[in-house]
C-alpha positions as CSV (number, residue, x, y, z in Angstrom):
1,X,13.4,-10.5,15.2
2,X,13.5,-8.3,18.4
3,X,10.5,-6.0,18.9
4,X,11.2,-2.4,18.2
5,X,11.7,-0.1,21.2
6,X,9.1,2.6,21.6
7,X,9.9,6.2,22.3
8,X,8.5,6.1,25.8
9,X,10.6,3.0,26.6
10,X,13.7,4.6,25.2
11,X,13.2,7.7,27.3
12,X,12.6,5.5,30.3
13,X,15.9,3.7,29.8
14,X,17.8,6.9,29.4
15,X,16.2,8.3,32.6
16,X,17.3,5.2,34.5
17,X,20.8,5.7,33.2
18,X,20.8,9.3,34.3
19,X,19.7,8.2,37.8
20,X,22.0,5.2,37.9
21,X,19.1,2.8,38.3
22,X,19.1,-0.8,37.1
23,X,17.9,-1.4,33.5
24,X,17.8,-4.4,31.1
25,X,21.2,-4.3,29.3
26,X,20.1,-6.1,26.2
27,X,17.3,-3.5,25.6
28,X,19.8,-0.7,26.1
29,X,22.1,-2.2,23.4
30,X,19.1,-2.9,21.1
31,X,17.8,0.7,21.2
32,X,21.4,2.0,20.6
33,X,21.6,-0.2,17.5
34,X,18.1,0.8,16.4
35,X,19.0,4.5,16.5
36,X,22.6,4.1,15.4
37,X,23.9,5.7,18.6
38,X,27.4,4.9,19.8
39,X,26.6,3.0,23.0
40,X,30.3,2.1,23.6
41,X,31.2,5.8,23.5
42,X,28.4,6.7,26.0
43,X,29.5,4.0,28.5
44,X,33.3,4.2,27.9
45,X,34.1,5.7,31.4
46,X,31.1,4.3,33.2
47,X,31.2,1.4,35.8
48,X,29.0,-1.6,35.2
49,X,27.5,-3.5,38.1
50,X,25.4,-6.7,37.5
51,X,22.2,-6.8,39.6
52,X,20.4,-10.0,38.5
53,X,19.6,-11.7,35.2
54,X,19.9,-9.0,32.5
55,X,19.6,-6.1,34.9
56,X,22.7,-3.9,35.3
57,X,23.5,-0.5,36.8
58,X,25.9,1.9,35.2
59,X,27.6,4.6,37.3
60,X,29.6,7.5,36.0
61,X,27.8,7.8,32.6
62,X,28.9,10.8,30.5
63,X,26.0,13.1,31.4
64,X,26.6,15.5,28.4
65,X,26.4,12.6,25.9
66,X,23.4,11.2,27.7
67,X,21.6,14.6,27.6
68,X,22.2,14.7,23.8
69,X,20.6,11.2,23.5
70,X,17.6,12.4,25.5
71,X,17.2,15.5,23.2
72,X,17.3,13.3,20.1
73,X,14.8,10.9,21.5
74,X,12.5,13.6,22.8
75,X,12.2,15.5,19.5
76,X,9.0,14.8,17.6
77,X,8.4,15.6,14.0
78,X,5.0,16.9,12.8
79,X,4.9,14.1,10.2
80,X,4.3,10.8,12.0
81,X,6.3,8.6,9.6
82,X,9.3,11.0,9.8
83,X,9.0,10.9,13.6
84,X,8.9,7.1,13.7
85,X,11.9,6.8,11.4
86,X,14.1,8.1,14.3
87,X,13.0,4.9,16.1
88,X,13.8,2.7,13.2
89,X,10.1,2.0,12.8
90,X,8.9,4.2,10.0
91,X,6.7,1.4,8.6
92,X,4.7,1.6,11.8
93,X,3.2,4.9,10.7
94,X,1.2,5.9,7.7
95,X,2.8,8.0,4.9
96,X,1.5,11.6,5.0
97,X,0.2,11.5,1.5
98,X,-0.4,9.3,-1.6
99,X,0.4,9.6,-5.3
100,X,-0.9,8.2,-8.5
101,X,0.3,8.1,-12.1
102,X,-2.1,9.0,-14.9
103,X,-2.1,9.1,-18.7
104,X,-4.7,9.5,-21.3
105,X,-5.3,10.2,-25.0
106,X,-5.2,13.9,-24.2
107,X,-2.0,13.5,-22.1
108,X,-0.2,10.3,-23.1
109,X,2.9,11.2,-21.1
110,X,2.4,10.0,-17.6
111,X,1.4,12.7,-15.1
112,X,1.9,12.4,-11.3
113,X,-0.9,13.5,-9.0
114,X,-0.3,14.0,-5.2
115,X,-2.9,13.9,-2.4
116,X,-1.9,14.9,1.1
117,X,-3.5,13.7,4.4
118,X,-5.8,16.8,4.3
119,X,-7.4,15.6,1.0
120,X,-5.7,18.4,-1.0
121,X,-4.9,17.4,-4.6
122,X,-1.8,18.6,-6.4
123,X,-1.7,18.0,-10.2
124,X,0.3,19.4,-13.1
125,X,-0.6,23.0,-13.9
126,X,-3.5,23.2,-16.4
127,X,-4.4,19.5,-16.1
128,X,-8.0,18.6,-15.4
129,X,-9.5,15.2,-14.7
130,X,-11.5,13.4,-17.4
131,X,-15.1,12.5,-16.7
132,X,-14.2,8.8,-16.3
133,X,-11.3,6.9,-14.8
134,X,-9.9,3.4,-15.7
135,X,-7.7,1.8,-13.0
136,X,-5.3,-0.8,-14.3
137,X,-3.6,-3.1,-11.7
138,X,-0.5,-4.1,-13.7
139,X,2.2,-1.9,-15.2
140,X,2.2,-3.7,-18.6
141,X,-1.4,-2.5,-19.2
142,X,-0.6,1.0,-18.1
143,X,2.4,1.2,-20.4
144,X,0.3,0.0,-23.4
145,X,-2.1,2.9,-23.6
146,X,-3.4,2.0,-27.1
147,X,-3.7,-1.7,-26.2
148,X,-5.6,-0.9,-23.0
149,X,-8.0,1.5,-24.7
150,X,-8.6,-1.2,-27.4
151,X,-9.8,-3.6,-24.7
152,X,-12.6,-1.3,-23.5
153,X,-15.2,-2.0,-26.2
154,X,-14.8,-5.7,-25.5
155,X,-15.6,-4.8,-21.8
156,X,-18.9,-3.3,-23.0
157,X,-17.9,0.3,-22.6
158,X,-19.1,3.1,-24.9
159,X,-16.7,5.2,-27.1
160,X,-16.9,8.0,-24.5
161,X,-14.5,5.9,-22.3
162,X,-11.7,6.3,-24.9
163,X,-11.2,9.8,-23.3
164,X,-10.9,8.3,-19.8
165,X,-7.9,8.9,-17.6
166,X,-5.8,5.7,-17.2
167,X,-4.4,5.2,-13.7
168,X,-1.7,2.7,-12.7
169,X,-3.1,1.2,-9.6
170,X,0.2,-0.6,-8.6
171,X,-1.4,-3.6,-6.8
172,X,-3.2,-2.7,-3.6
173,X,-2.0,1.0,-3.6
174,X,-5.3,2.2,-5.2
175,X,-7.2,1.2,-2.0
176,X,-5.3,3.7,0.1
177,X,-8.1,5.7,1.8
178,X,-6.0,8.9,1.3
179,X,-6.9,8.7,-2.4
180,X,-10.7,9.0,-1.8
181,X,-10.8,12.8,-2.7
182,X,-9.0,12.1,-5.9
183,X,-11.3,9.3,-6.9
184,X,-14.4,11.4,-6.1
185,X,-13.4,13.8,-9.0
186,X,-14.8,11.3,-11.5
187,X,-18.3,10.5,-12.6
188,X,-17.6,6.8,-13.2
189,X,-14.7,4.4,-12.5
190,X,-13.8,1.3,-14.4
191,X,-11.6,-1.3,-12.5
192,X,-9.5,-3.2,-14.9
193,X,-8.1,-5.5,-12.2
194,X,-6.8,-9.0,-12.5
195,X,-9.8,-11.5,-12.6
196,X,-8.5,-13.2,-9.5
197,X,-9.2,-13.1,-5.8
198,X,-6.8,-10.2,-5.3
199,X,-8.6,-8.1,-7.9
200,X,-12.0,-8.9,-6.5
201,X,-10.8,-8.0,-3.0
202,X,-9.5,-4.6,-4.2
203,X,-12.8,-3.8,-5.9
204,X,-14.7,-4.9,-2.8
205,X,-12.5,-2.6,-0.7
206,X,-13.3,0.4,-2.8
207,X,-17.0,-0.4,-2.9
208,X,-17.2,-0.9,0.9
209,X,-15.6,2.5,1.5
210,X,-18.6,4.2,0.0
211,X,-18.8,7.8,-1.2
212,X,-17.2,7.0,-4.5
213,X,-18.6,7.3,-8.1
214,X,-20.2,4.3,-9.8
215,X,-17.7,1.4,-9.9
216,X,-17.5,-1.3,-12.6
217,X,-15.3,-4.4,-12.6
218,X,-14.2,-4.5,-16.2
219,X,-13.6,-7.7,-18.1
220,X,-14.0,-8.8,-21.8
221,X,-17.1,-10.6,-22.8
222,X,-15.2,-13.8,-23.4
223,X,-13.9,-14.0,-19.8
224,X,-15.7,-17.3,-19.1
225,X,-13.8,-18.9,-22.0
226,X,-10.5,-17.3,-20.9
227,X,-10.9,-18.5,-17.4
228,X,-11.9,-22.0,-18.5
229,X,-8.7,-22.3,-20.5
230,X,-6.5,-21.1,-17.6
231,X,-4.4,-23.5,-15.5
232,X,-4.5,-21.3,-12.4
233,X,-6.9,-22.9,-10.0
234,X,-8.5,-21.5,-6.8
235,X,-7.9,-23.2,-3.5
236,X,-10.6,-23.6,-0.8
237,X,-9.7,-20.5,1.2
238,X,-9.8,-18.4,-2.0
239,X,-13.3,-19.7,-2.8
240,X,-14.5,-18.9,0.7
241,X,-13.1,-15.3,0.6
242,X,-14.5,-14.8,-3.0
243,X,-18.0,-15.8,-1.9
244,X,-17.9,-13.1,0.8
245,X,-16.8,-10.4,-1.6
246,X,-19.4,-11.4,-4.2
247,X,-22.3,-11.2,-1.7
248,X,-21.5,-7.8,-0.3
249,X,-20.2,-5.9,-3.4
250,X,-22.5,-5.9,-6.5
251,X,-19.6,-4.5,-8.8
252,X,-17.7,-7.8,-8.0
253,X,-20.6,-10.1,-8.6
254,X,-20.4,-10.9,-12.3
255,X,-16.6,-11.4,-12.6
256,X,-16.4,-12.9,-9.1
257,X,-19.1,-15.3,-10.0
258,X,-17.3,-16.5,-13.2
259,X,-14.1,-17.0,-11.2
260,X,-16.0,-19.0,-8.6
261,X,-17.9,-21.1,-11.1
262,X,-14.9,-22.0,-13.2
263,X,-12.6,-22.3,-10.3
264,X,-9.9,-20.5,-12.3
265,X,-8.3,-17.1,-12.3
266,X,-6.1,-15.0,-14.6
267,X,-3.9,-11.9,-14.8
268,X,-5.1,-9.0,-16.8
269,X,-2.1,-9.0,-19.2
270,X,-3.6,-12.1,-20.7
271,X,-6.4,-9.9,-22.2
272,X,-3.8,-9.0,-24.8
273,X,-3.7,-12.7,-25.9
274,X,-6.2,-14.6,-28.1
275,X,-8.3,-16.8,-25.9
276,X,-6.9,-19.9,-27.4
277,X,-3.4,-19.2,-26.0
278,X,-4.5,-18.4,-22.4
279,X,-4.4,-22.1,-21.6
280,X,-0.6,-21.9,-21.6
281,X,-0.5,-19.0,-19.2
282,X,0.5,-19.9,-15.6
């Protein structure tokens, strides 16, 4: 796949066109395709002269159309991702905000909370955060509010956690640094992540950030038995990475240690199954 053309490169090519200087023809066509600009229309009445290799000179380019291209390329949007979208490279810039989806016993219908890049939090009118937050990694657990809440006592949590906000973490999205002000609203945070290298890595990422409330990696008391019955085994690379996370992040130590000792891992949806059936879970 060809590398994306930067804004400065594009403006340089257009400047060369305006001055009828040699430029790499493939790059010119690439940037036109990248921006969806009609290159054939721009060069329809121009004369092409081959210089060497892929260098060509165009004479008689439509200057009015060229000026329009330069205006389009020169405009910058205040939001970096919107600006980069013009270049066909929006994924090269961070989104200007983040969002999370919450529900709880108090508000069982999912509520969306937005956080912008200035750390400002926008929630539904009248809503207030609970004292505690449970982050679930997988959608099935988020959808099953009663089922997820019923797991908490088995994870060693007091009845007070039944009033917690339940957040759908959607994989790695919860580690977005833009969400830090949102997470700081809570007194305690329980991470109901998959007991696998990915879940440990996410908890480690949050712990390493610092400035957050107390973090707990949640798992039922019979996790060792569940892991032992699993058919999902760690590879050597996963073992090495797991050891790093365990050493530097105390919240990961217990669950990470069990994963490392058994050499097995699971997905959190299996917590809804009796331990005797987890051995059939891939």
